[in-house]
PDB file of N, CA, C and O in Angstrom, chain B, residues numbered from 101:
ATOM      1  N   UNK B 101      97.808  77.770  95.444  1.00  0.00           N
ATOM      2  CA  UNK B 101      98.638  77.325  96.316  1.00  0.00           C
ATOM      3  C   UNK B 101      99.275  78.127  97.467  1.00  0.00           C
ATOM      4  O   UNK B 101      99.750  77.545  98.442  1.00  0.00           O
ATOM      5  N   UNK B 102      99.279  79.477  97.346  1.00  0.00           N
ATOM      6  CA  UNK B 102      99.445  80.601  98.436  1.00  0.00           C
ATOM      7  C   UNK B 102      98.294  80.210  99.255  1.00  0.00           C
ATOM      8  O   UNK B 102      98.564  79.740 100.361  1.00  0.00           O
ATOM      9  N   UNK B 103      96.730  80.344  98.832  1.00  0.00           N
ATOM     10  CA  UNK B 103      95.609  80.207  99.645  1.00  0.00           C
ATOM     11  C   UNK B 103      95.731  79.054 100.343  1.00  0.00           C
ATOM     12  O   UNK B 103      95.479  79.215 101.537  1.00  0.00           O
ATOM     13  N   UNK B 104      96.085  77.725  99.975  1.00  0.00           N
ATOM     14  CA  UNK B 104      96.132  76.456 100.485  1.00  0.00           C
ATOM     15  C   UNK B 104      97.081  76.620 101.620  1.00  0.00           C
ATOM     16  O   UNK B 104      96.756  76.205 102.733  1.00  0.00           O
ATOM     17  N   UNK B 105      98.152  77.156 101.433  1.00  0.00           N
ATOM     18  CA  UNK B 105      99.455  77.100 102.620  1.00  0.00           C
ATOM     19  C   UNK B 105      98.685  78.314 103.526  1.00  0.00           C
ATOM     20  O   UNK B 105      98.619  78.044 104.725  1.00  0.00           O
ATOM     21  N   UNK B 106      98.173  79.439 103.173  1.00  0.00           N
ATOM     22  CA  UNK B 106      97.804  80.352 104.258  1.00  0.00           C
ATOM     23  C   UNK B 106      96.529  79.795 105.219  1.00  0.00           C
ATOM     24  O   UNK B 106      96.411  80.021 106.423  1.00  0.00           O
ATOM     25  N   UNK B 107      95.538  78.952 104.312  1.00  0.00           N
ATOM     26  CA  UNK B 107      94.660  78.242 105.135  1.00  0.00           C
ATOM     27  C   UNK B 107      95.135  77.178 106.187  1.00  0.00           C
ATOM     28  O   UNK B 107      94.686  77.057 107.327  1.00  0.00           O
ATOM     29  N   UNK B 108      96.072  76.470 105.633  1.00  0.00           N
ATOM     30  CA  UNK B 108      96.519  75.359 106.193  1.00  0.00           C
ATOM     31  C   UNK B 108      97.404  76.005 107.754  1.00  0.00           C
ATOM     32  O   UNK B 108      97.325  75.618 108.920  1.00  0.00           O
ATOM     33  N   UNK B 109      98.094  76.952 107.215  1.00  0.00           N
ATOM     34  CA  UNK B 109      98.890  77.772 108.544  1.00  0.00           C
ATOM     35  C   UNK B 109      97.886  78.202 109.639  1.00  0.00           C
ATOM     36  O   UNK B 109      98.049  77.985 110.840  1.00  0.00           O
ATOM     37  N   UNK B 110      96.663  78.935 108.998  1.00  0.00           N
ATOM     38  CA  UNK B 110      95.837  79.101 110.178  1.00  0.00           C
ATOM     39  C   UNK B 110      94.844  78.622 110.552  1.00  0.00           C
ATOM     40  O   UNK B 110      94.027  79.111 111.333  1.00  0.00           O
ATOM     41  N   UNK B 111      94.811  77.189 109.803  1.00  0.00           N
ATOM     42  CA  UNK B 111      93.805  76.352 110.356  1.00  0.00           C
ATOM     43  C   UNK B 111      92.359  76.512 110.128  1.00  0.00           C
ATOM     44  O   UNK B 111      91.544  75.757 110.658  1.00  0.00           O
ATOM     45  N   UNK B 112      92.028  77.473 109.356  1.00  0.00           N
ATOM     46  CA  UNK B 112      90.612  77.791 108.882  1.00  0.00           C
ATOM     47  C   UNK B 112      90.398  77.980 107.386  1.00  0.00           C
ATOM     48  O   UNK B 112      91.389  77.853 106.667  1.00  0.00           O
ATOM     49  N   UNK B 113      89.303  78.248 106.871  1.00  0.00           N
ATOM     50  CA  UNK B 113      88.757  78.508 105.554  1.00  0.00           C
ATOM     51  C   UNK B 113      88.670  79.991 105.397  1.00  0.00           C
ATOM     52  O   UNK B 113      88.055  80.711 106.184  1.00  0.00           O
ATOM     53  N   UNK B 114      89.336  80.425 104.309  1.00  0.00           N
ATOM     54  CA  UNK B 114      89.015  81.979 103.889  1.00  0.00           C
ATOM     55  C   UNK B 114      88.240  82.250 103.113  1.00  0.00           C
ATOM     56  O   UNK B 114      88.350  81.681 102.027  1.00  0.00           O
ATOM     57  N   UNK B 115      87.050  83.283 103.309  1.00  0.00           N
ATOM     58  CA  UNK B 115      86.299  83.823 102.161  1.00  0.00           C
ATOM     59  C   UNK B 115      87.053  84.327 100.845  1.00  0.00           C
ATOM     60  O   UNK B 115      88.151  84.866 100.984  1.00  0.00           O
ATOM     61  N   UNK B 116      86.553  84.186  99.694  1.00  0.00           N
ATOM     62  CA  UNK B 116      86.985  84.961  98.737  1.00  0.00           C
ATOM     63  C   UNK B 116      87.441  86.416  98.737  1.00  0.00           C
ATOM     64  O   UNK B 116      88.404  86.945  98.183  1.00  0.00           O
ATOM     65  N   UNK B 117      86.572  86.869  99.438  1.00  0.00           N
ATOM     66  CA  UNK B 117      86.901  88.480  99.456  1.00  0.00           C
ATOM     67  C   UNK B 117      87.837  88.576 100.699  1.00  0.00           C
ATOM     68  O   UNK B 117      88.641  89.508 100.677  1.00  0.00           O
ATOM     69  N   UNK B 118      87.845  87.855 101.638  1.00  0.00           N
ATOM     70  CA  UNK B 118      88.847  88.177 102.921  1.00  0.00           C
ATOM     71  C   UNK B 118      90.312  87.551 102.298  1.00  0.00           C
ATOM     72  O   UNK B 118      91.400  88.084 102.516  1.00  0.00           O
ATOM     73  N   UNK B 119      90.169  86.607 101.672  1.00  0.00           N
ATOM     74  CA  UNK B 119      91.754  86.182 100.983  1.00  0.00           C
ATOM     75  C   UNK B 119      92.190  87.214 100.219  1.00  0.00           C
ATOM     76  O   UNK B 119      93.295  87.707 100.446  1.00  0.00           O
ATOM     77  N   UNK B 120      91.398  87.674  99.229  1.00  0.00           N
ATOM     78  CA  UNK B 120      91.612  88.788  98.528  1.00  0.00           C
ATOM     79  C   UNK B 120      91.957  90.137  99.300  1.00  0.00           C
ATOM     80  O   UNK B 120      93.046  90.606  98.967  1.00  0.00           O
ATOM     81  N   UNK B 121      91.318  90.796 100.180  1.00  0.00           N
ATOM     82  CA  UNK B 121      91.813  91.634 100.822  1.00  0.00           C
ATOM     83  C   UNK B 121      93.246  91.323 101.670  1.00  0.00           C
ATOM     84  O   UNK B 121      94.153  92.154 101.656  1.00  0.00           O
ATOM     85  N   UNK B 122      93.343  90.249 102.291  1.00  0.00           N
ATOM     86  CA  UNK B 122      94.823  89.754 102.868  1.00  0.00           C
ATOM     87  C   UNK B 122      95.794  89.612 101.750  1.00  0.00           C
ATOM     88  O   UNK B 122      96.973  89.782 102.060  1.00  0.00           O
ATOM     89  N   UNK B 123      95.571  89.382 100.718  1.00  0.00           N
ATOM     90  CA  UNK B 123      96.760  89.378  99.560  1.00  0.00           C
ATOM     91  C   UNK B 123      97.127  90.731  99.326  1.00  0.00           C
ATOM     92  O   UNK B 123      98.312  91.000  99.135  1.00  0.00           O
ATOM     93  N   UNK B 124      95.801  92.070  99.315  1.00  0.00           N
ATOM     94  CA  UNK B 124      96.098  93.308  98.878  1.00  0.00           C
ATOM     95  C   UNK B 124      97.106  93.645  99.866  1.00  0.00           C
ATOM     96  O   UNK B 124      98.231  94.062  99.594  1.00  0.00           O
ATOM     97  N   UNK B 125      96.531  93.393 101.300  1.00  0.00           N
ATOM     98  CA  UNK B 125      97.113  94.022 102.447  1.00  0.00           C
ATOM     99  C   UNK B 125      99.041  93.387 102.433  1.00  0.00           C
ATOM    100  O   UNK B 125     100.028  94.022 102.805  1.00  0.00           O
ATOM    101  N   UNK B 126      98.994  92.354 102.019  1.00  0.00           N
ATOM    102  CA  UNK B 126     100.337  91.600 102.300  1.00  0.00           C
ATOM    103  C   UNK B 126     101.065  92.224 101.001  1.00  0.00           C
ATOM    104  O   UNK B 126     102.261  92.441 101.195  1.00  0.00           O
ATOM    105  N   UNK B 127     100.656  92.509  99.905  1.00  0.00           N
ATOM    106  CA  UNK B 127     101.113  93.245  98.984  1.00  0.00           C
ATOM    107  C   UNK B 127     101.855  94.428  99.378  1.00  0.00           C
ATOM    108  O   UNK B 127     103.076  94.510  99.517  1.00  0.00           O
ATOM    109  N   UNK B 128     100.820  95.508  99.573  1.00  0.00           N
ATOM    110  CA  UNK B 128     101.219  96.588 100.247  1.00  0.00           C
ATOM    111  C   UNK B 128     102.433  96.708 101.303  1.00  0.00           C
ATOM    112  O   UNK B 128     103.330  97.552 101.335  1.00  0.00           O
ATOM    113  N   UNK B 129     102.210  95.684 102.100  1.00  0.00           N
ATOM    114  CA  UNK B 129     103.266  95.491 103.223  1.00  0.00           C
ATOM    115  C   UNK B 129     104.481  95.133 102.611  1.00  0.00           C
ATOM    116  O   UNK B 129     105.446  95.764 103.043  1.00  0.00           O
ATOM    117  N   UNK B 130     104.718  94.313 101.739  1.00  0.00           N
ATOM    118  CA  UNK B 130     106.031  93.978 101.130  1.00  0.00           C
ATOM    119  C   UNK B 130     106.479  95.067 100.359  1.00  0.00           C
ATOM    120  O   UNK B 130     107.647  95.429 100.496  1.00  0.00           O
ATOM    121  N   UNK B 131     105.824  95.575  99.665  1.00  0.00           N
ATOM    122  CA  UNK B 131     106.427  96.841  98.865  1.00  0.00           C
ATOM    123  C   UNK B 131     106.644  97.871  99.435  1.00  0.00           C
ATOM    124  O   UNK B 131     107.377  98.712  98.916  1.00  0.00           O
ATOM    125  N   UNK B 132     105.989  98.094 100.807  1.00  0.00           N
ATOM    126  CA  UNK B 132     106.664  99.372 101.614  1.00  0.00           C
ATOM    127  C   UNK B 132     107.621  98.719 102.378  1.00  0.00           C
ATOM    128  O   UNK B 132     108.708  99.293 102.313  1.00  0.00           O
ATOM    129  N   UNK B 133     107.617  97.877 102.973  1.00  0.00           N
ATOM    130  CA  UNK B 133     108.565  97.504 104.018  1.00  0.00           C
ATOM    131  C   UNK B 133     109.791  96.375 103.374  1.00  0.00           C
ATOM    132  O   UNK B 133     110.760  95.977 104.021  1.00  0.00           O
ATOM    133  N   UNK B 134     109.545  96.089 102.306  1.00  0.00           N
ATOM    134  CA  UNK B 134     110.757  95.224 101.954  1.00  0.00           C
ATOM    135  C   UNK B 134     111.436  95.607 100.506  1.00  0.00           C
ATOM    136  O   UNK B 134     112.604  95.359 100.206  1.00  0.00           O
ATOM    137  N   UNK B 135     110.429  96.289  99.632  1.00  0.00           N
ATOM    138  CA  UNK B 135     110.894  96.534  98.426  1.00  0.00           C
ATOM    139  C   UNK B 135     111.839  97.897  98.483  1.00  0.00           C
ATOM    140  O   UNK B 135     112.844  98.126  97.810  1.00  0.00           O
ATOM    141  N   UNK B 136     111.272  98.656  99.399  1.00  0.00           N
ATOM    142  CA  UNK B 136     111.667 100.403  99.692  1.00  0.00           C
ATOM    143  C   UNK B 136     113.390  99.974 100.580  1.00  0.00           C
ATOM    144  O   UNK B 136     114.347 100.740 100.470  1.00  0.00           O
ATOM    145  N   UNK B 137     113.442  99.070 101.141  1.00  0.00           N
ATOM    146  CA  UNK B 137     114.831  98.682 101.721  1.00  0.00           C
ATOM    147  C   UNK B 137     115.649  97.546 101.006  1.00  0.00           C
ATOM    148  O   UNK B 137     116.547  96.964 101.614  1.00  0.00           O
ATOM    149  N   UNK B 138     115.314  97.227  99.653  1.00  0.00           N
ATOM    150  CA  UNK B 138     116.020  96.427  98.797  1.00  0.00           C
ATOM    151  C   UNK B 138     116.130  95.202  99.467  1.00  0.00           C
ATOM    152  O   UNK B 138     117.258  94.717  99.381  1.00  0.00           O
ATOM    153  N   UNK B 139     115.211  94.464 100.189  1.00  0.00           N
ATOM    154  CA  UNK B 139     115.342  92.997 100.726  1.00  0.00           C
ATOM    155  C   UNK B 139     114.332  92.114  99.754  1.00  0.00           C
ATOM    156  O   UNK B 139     113.366  92.655  99.213  1.00  0.00           O
ATOM    157  N   UNK B 140     114.613  90.819  99.591  1.00  0.00           N
ATOM    158  CA  UNK B 140     114.114  90.091  98.808  1.00  0.00           C
ATOM    159  C   UNK B 140     113.272  89.476 100.037  1.00  0.00           C
ATOM    160  O   UNK B 140     113.601  89.558 101.220  1.00  0.00           O
ATOM    161  N   UNK B 141     111.996  88.777  99.470  1.00  0.00           N
ATOM    162  CA  UNK B 141     110.835  88.038 100.097  1.00  0.00           C
ATOM    163  C   UNK B 141     110.383  86.692  99.544  1.00  0.00           C
ATOM    164  O   UNK B 141     109.599  86.459  98.624  1.00  0.00           O
ATOM    165  N   UNK B 142     111.160  85.750 100.435  1.00  0.00           N
ATOM    166  CA  UNK B 142     110.975  84.424  99.699  1.00  0.00           C
ATOM    167  C   UNK B 142     109.181  84.074  99.780  1.00  0.00           C
ATOM    168  O   UNK B 142     108.343  84.748 100.378  1.00  0.00           O
ATOM    169  N   UNK B 143     108.972  82.912  99.040  1.00  0.00           N
ATOM    170  CA  UNK B 143     107.623  82.485  99.046  1.00  0.00           C
ATOM    171  C   UNK B 143     107.215  82.118 100.584  1.00  0.00           C
ATOM    172  O   UNK B 143     106.040  82.330 100.885  1.00  0.00           O
ATOM    173  N   UNK B 144     107.979  81.651 101.459  1.00  0.00           N
ATOM    174  CA  UNK B 144     107.813  81.223 102.750  1.00  0.00           C
ATOM    175  C   UNK B 144     107.104  82.545 103.654  1.00  0.00           C
ATOM    176  O   UNK B 144     106.068  82.534 104.318  1.00  0.00           O
ATOM    177  N   UNK B 145     108.109  83.710 103.400  1.00  0.00           N
ATOM    178  CA  UNK B 145     107.696  84.740 103.889  1.00  0.00           C
ATOM    179  C   UNK B 145     106.462  85.506 103.583  1.00  0.00           C
ATOM    180  O   UNK B 145     105.734  86.172 104.319  1.00  0.00           O
ATOM    181  N   UNK B 146     106.408  85.251 102.325  1.00  0.00           N
ATOM    182  CA  UNK B 146     105.077  85.825 101.662  1.00  0.00           C
ATOM    183  C   UNK B 146     103.859  85.408 102.384  1.00  0.00           C
ATOM    184  O   UNK B 146     102.933  86.116 102.779  1.00  0.00           O
ATOM    185  N   UNK B 147     104.061  83.855 102.511  1.00  0.00           N
ATOM    186  CA  UNK B 147     102.497  83.002 102.884  1.00  0.00           C
ATOM    187  C   UNK B 147     102.666  83.819 104.264  1.00  0.00           C
ATOM    188  O   UNK B 147     101.807  84.650 104.556  1.00  0.00           O
ATOM    189  N   UNK B 148     103.704  83.604 105.067  1.00  0.00           N
ATOM    190  CA  UNK B 148     103.693  84.112 106.546  1.00  0.00           C
ATOM    191  C   UNK B 148     103.044  85.698 106.726  1.00  0.00           C
ATOM    192  O   UNK B 148     102.317  86.040 107.659  1.00  0.00           O
ATOM    193  N   UNK B 149     103.397  86.388 105.835  1.00  0.00           N
ATOM    194  CA  UNK B 149     102.880  87.847 105.684  1.00  0.00           C
ATOM    195  C   UNK B 149     101.382  87.687 105.468  1.00  0.00           C
ATOM    196  O   UNK B 149     100.658  88.234 106.300  1.00  0.00           O
ATOM    197  N   UNK B 150     100.880  87.094 104.585  1.00  0.00           N
ATOM    198  CA  UNK B 150      99.644  86.858 104.228  1.00  0.00           C
ATOM    199  C   UNK B 150      98.722  86.392 105.213  1.00  0.00           C
ATOM    200  O   UNK B 150      97.609  86.915 105.273  1.00  0.00           O
ATOM    201  N   UNK B 151      99.081  85.376 106.073  1.00  0.00           N
ATOM    202  CA  UNK B 151      98.561  84.935 107.023  1.00  0.00           C
ATOM    203  C   UNK B 151      98.410  85.629 108.106  1.00  0.00           C
ATOM    204  O   UNK B 151      97.418  85.389 108.793  1.00  0.00           O
ATOM    205  N   UNK B 152      99.402  86.714 108.551  1.00  0.00           N
ATOM    206  CA  UNK B 152      99.209  87.502 109.522  1.00  0.00           C
ATOM    207  C   UNK B 152      98.214  88.614 109.102  1.00  0.00           C
ATOM    208  O   UNK B 152      97.343  88.939 109.909  1.00  0.00           O
ATOM    209  N   UNK B 153      98.282  89.180 107.967  1.00  0.00           N
ATOM    210  CA  UNK B 153      97.309  89.973 107.440  1.00  0.00           C
ATOM    211  C   UNK B 153      95.971  89.488 107.570  1.00  0.00           C
ATOM    212  O   UNK B 153      95.136  90.208 108.116  1.00  0.00           O
ATOM    213  N   UNK B 154      95.586  88.082 107.032  1.00  0.00           N
ATOM    214  CA  UNK B 154      94.452  87.750 106.963  1.00  0.00           C
ATOM    215  C   UNK B 154      94.011  87.772 108.480  1.00  0.00           C
ATOM    216  O   UNK B 154      92.922  88.282 108.739  1.00  0.00           O
ATOM    217  N   UNK B 155      94.778  87.255 109.493  1.00  0.00           N
ATOM    218  CA  UNK B 155      94.326  87.310 111.047  1.00  0.00           C
ATOM    219  C   UNK B 155      93.791  88.765 111.346  1.00  0.00           C
ATOM    220  O   UNK B 155      92.717  89.055 111.874  1.00  0.00           O
ATOM    221  N   UNK B 156      94.785  89.624 110.888  1.00  0.00           N
ATOM    222  CA  UNK B 156      94.466  91.040 111.044  1.00  0.00           C
ATOM    223  C   UNK B 156      92.802  91.522 110.466  1.00  0.00           C
ATOM    224  O   UNK B 156      91.953  92.100 111.145  1.00  0.00           O
ATOM    225  N   UNK B 157      92.720  91.229 109.512  1.00  0.00           N
ATOM    226  CA  UNK B 157      91.559  91.423 108.718  1.00  0.00           C
ATOM    227  C   UNK B 157      90.089  90.621 109.402  1.00  0.00           C
ATOM    228  O   UNK B 157      88.950  91.044 109.207  1.00  0.00           O
ATOM    229  N   UNK B 158      90.427  89.401 110.221  1.00  0.00           N
ATOM    230  CA  UNK B 158      89.472  88.684 110.899  1.00  0.00           C
ATOM    231  C   UNK B 158      89.077  89.536 112.091  1.00  0.00           C
ATOM    232  O   UNK B 158      87.932  89.499 112.540  1.00  0.00           O
ATOM    233  N   UNK B 159      89.825  90.138 112.490  1.00  0.00           N
ATOM    234  CA  UNK B 159      89.664  90.779 113.958  1.00  0.00           C
ATOM    235  C   UNK B 159      88.899  91.970 113.726  1.00  0.00           C
ATOM    236  O   UNK B 159      88.235  92.426 114.656  1.00  0.00           O
ATOM    237  N   UNK B 160      88.907  92.577 112.516  1.00  0.00           N
ATOM    238  CA  UNK B 160      88.152  93.485 112.095  1.00  0.00           C
ATOM    239  C   UNK B 160      86.890  93.483 111.574  1.00  0.00           C
ATOM    240  O   UNK B 160      86.239  94.508 111.371  1.00  0.00           O
ATOM    241  N   UNK B 161      86.499  92.307 111.338  1.00  0.00           N
ATOM    242  CA  UNK B 161      85.182  91.897 110.674  1.00  0.00           C
ATOM    243  C   UNK B 161      84.058  91.840 111.719  1.00  0.00           C
ATOM    244  O   UNK B 161      82.916  91.528 111.381  1.00  0.00           O
TER     245      UNK B 161
END
């Protein structure tokens, strides 16, 4: 579900390794920037964060 939403938002297909790396980046970002400051993250925000992480990872490939 999240993968399909991220791919739809970006307009491209993600490889398994790129998607996994993007999820890891997003998880670390959410833990550091949201949980530490006691903010809640909605599914929509999580998808947006994952999409941004995927774009960042694509730039460095």
